[in-house]
C-alpha positions in Angstrom: 4.0 -2.0 -9.8 1.2 0.0 -9.5 1.2 0.4 -13.1 1.7 -3.0 -14.1 -1.1 -3.9 -12.0 -3.2 -1.3 -13.4 -3.9 0.8 -10.6 -4.5 4.5 -10.7 -2.5 6.8 -9.0 -5.6 8.1 -6.6 -5.7 4.7 -5.4 -2.1 4.2 -5.0 -1.6 7.5 -2.7 -4.8 6.1 -0.5 -2.9 2.8 0.0 -0.1 4.5 0.6 -1.3 6.9 3.0 -3.8 4.6 4.7 -0.4 2.0 5.5 1.7 4.9 6.9 -0.9 6.0 9.2 -1.2 2.4 10.9 2.7 2.1 10.6 3.0 5.2 12.9 0.2 3.9 15.2 1.8 0.8 15.2 5.6 1.2 14.9 6.2 -1.2 12.2 9.5 -1.1 10.3 10.1 0.2 6.7 10.2 -3.2 5.8 6.8 -4.2 7.1 5.8 -1.1 6.1 6.3 -1.4 2.0 5.3 -5.5 2.3 2.0 -4.1 3.6 1.4 -1.6 0.5 2.4 -4.4 -1.6 0.2 -7.0 -0.3 -3.0 -4.2 -0.5 -2.1 -3.4 -4.3 -1.7 -7.1 -5.4 -5.1 -7.3 -3.3 -7.1 -4.1 -5.1 -5.6 -5.0 -8.3 -8.0 -8.5 -7.8 -10.9 -6.1 -7.1 
């Protein structure tokens, strides 16, 4: 997904790390975490 959106590896890593930290703090499920990752990737690709 990230490659199709034109996101570089550093941007993707930053998104995953930020969402992971937030998920740990809030107790979010894996499904919620991955949904948030996808939303942020889409937002990042739109600039």
